[in-house]
C-alpha positions as CSV (number, residue, x, y, z in Angstrom):
1,Y,85.4,101.8,103.3
2,T,85.6,100.4,106.5
3,M,88.4,101.1,109.0
4,L,90.1,98.1,108.9
5,Q,89.9,98.1,105.2
6,K,91.2,101.9,105.3
7,K,94.0,100.6,108.0
8,A,95.0,97.6,105.2
9,R,95.2,99.8,101.9
10,L,98.1,101.8,104.3
11,G,96.1,104.9,104.8
12,G,98.7,107.3,106.0
13,I,99.5,104.4,108.8
14,K,103.5,103.8,108.6
15,M,103.7,99.6,109.2
16,T,106.2,97.6,109.2
17,N,107.0,93.7,109.2
18,A,110.4,91.6,110.3
19,G,112.3,95.7,110.2
20,F,110.8,96.1,107.0
21,T,108.5,99.2,106.2
22,I,105.2,98.1,104.0
23,V,105.4,100.2,100.8
24,Q,102.5,99.7,99.1
25,S,99.9,96.9,99.9
26,E,96.5,96.1,97.5
27,I,94.1,94.1,99.2
28,Y,93.1,91.2,96.1
29,E,90.0,89.3,98.3
30,Q,88.0,89.8,101.4
31,Y,86.0,87.3,103.1
32,V,82.3,87.7,105.3
33,S,81.7,85.1,106.8
34,H,77.7,84.8,107.1
35,D,77.8,83.4,110.6
36,T,79.6,86.0,112.4
37,E,79.9,89.3,109.7
38,H,83.6,88.7,110.5
39,I,85.6,90.1,107.4
40,Q,88.8,88.1,106.3
41,M,90.8,90.0,103.9
42,Y,94.3,88.9,101.6
43,G,96.0,90.9,99.8
44,V,100.4,91.1,98.9
45,C,102.7,94.0,99.9
46,I,105.9,95.2,99.1
47,G,108.6,95.9,102.3
48,R,112.3,97.8,102.1
49,K,115.4,98.4,104.3
50,P,118.2,99.4,103.2
51,K,119.2,97.5,99.9
52,E,116.5,94.9,100.5
53,Y,112.9,94.5,99.4
54,V,110.5,91.6,99.6
55,T,107.2,91.2,98.6
56,W,104.8,89.1,100.5
57,E,101.3,87.4,100.8
58,F,98.8,88.8,103.8
59,A,95.8,87.8,105.3
60,V,93.9,90.2,107.9
61,N,91.5,89.1,110.5
62,E,88.4,90.9,111.2
63,K,90.9,91.7,114.5
64,G,92.8,93.9,112.1
65,E,96.0,92.1,112.6
66,Y,98.1,90.6,110.1
67,S,99.8,87.8,108.8
68,Y,102.7,87.6,106.2
69,F,103.6,84.9,104.5
70,W,105.4,83.2,101.1
71,G,108.0,86.1,100.9
72,H,110.3,86.8,97.6
73,Y,112.7,88.8,98.6
74,F,115.3,91.0,96.5
75,T,117.8,93.7,96.3
76,S,117.0,95.2,93.5
77,K,114.0,97.8,93.8
78,N,112.8,97.3,89.8
79,R,112.7,93.5,90.6
80,A,110.4,93.6,93.3
81,F,108.1,96.3,92.2
82,E,107.9,93.6,88.8
83,D,107.3,90.6,91.6
84,Y,104.3,92.5,93.6
85,H,102.7,93.4,90.0
86,R,103.5,90.1,89.0
87,R,102.0,88.4,92.3
88,L,98.5,90.7,92.1
89,I,98.1,89.9,88.6
90,D,98.3,86.5,89.1
91,K,95.6,86.5,92.3
92,F,93.2,88.8,89.9
93,S,93.8,87.2,87.4
94,K,92.7,83.5,89.6
95,R,89.6,85.2,90.8
96,I,88.3,86.1,87.4
97,D,89.0,82.4,85.9
98,R,86.5,81.4,88.9
99,G,83.9,84.3,88.3
100,D,84.5,85.6,91.3
101,T,85.0,89.8,90.5
102,E,83.4,91.8,93.1
């Protein structure tokens, strides 16, 4: 993995967004620009703060900067993790449907 990929997989780095601590994330897709050779990655994560959970999709640019979007908010840990896994399955299924499995 590149350093960016390691950072994106939360390799020991505590990350937060909007007061939530990111507790799990997965990269589901990455693109390499053929012109600039910059890597853009996309993933799904789950965040936690007392009595509240959120799942977000996110993007990581070539500088390692994160953008979080399309948040789903929960009070139940189980429902949040169900949503997290459902979102990942949906994203991976779309990649398989279009024949993009690498």
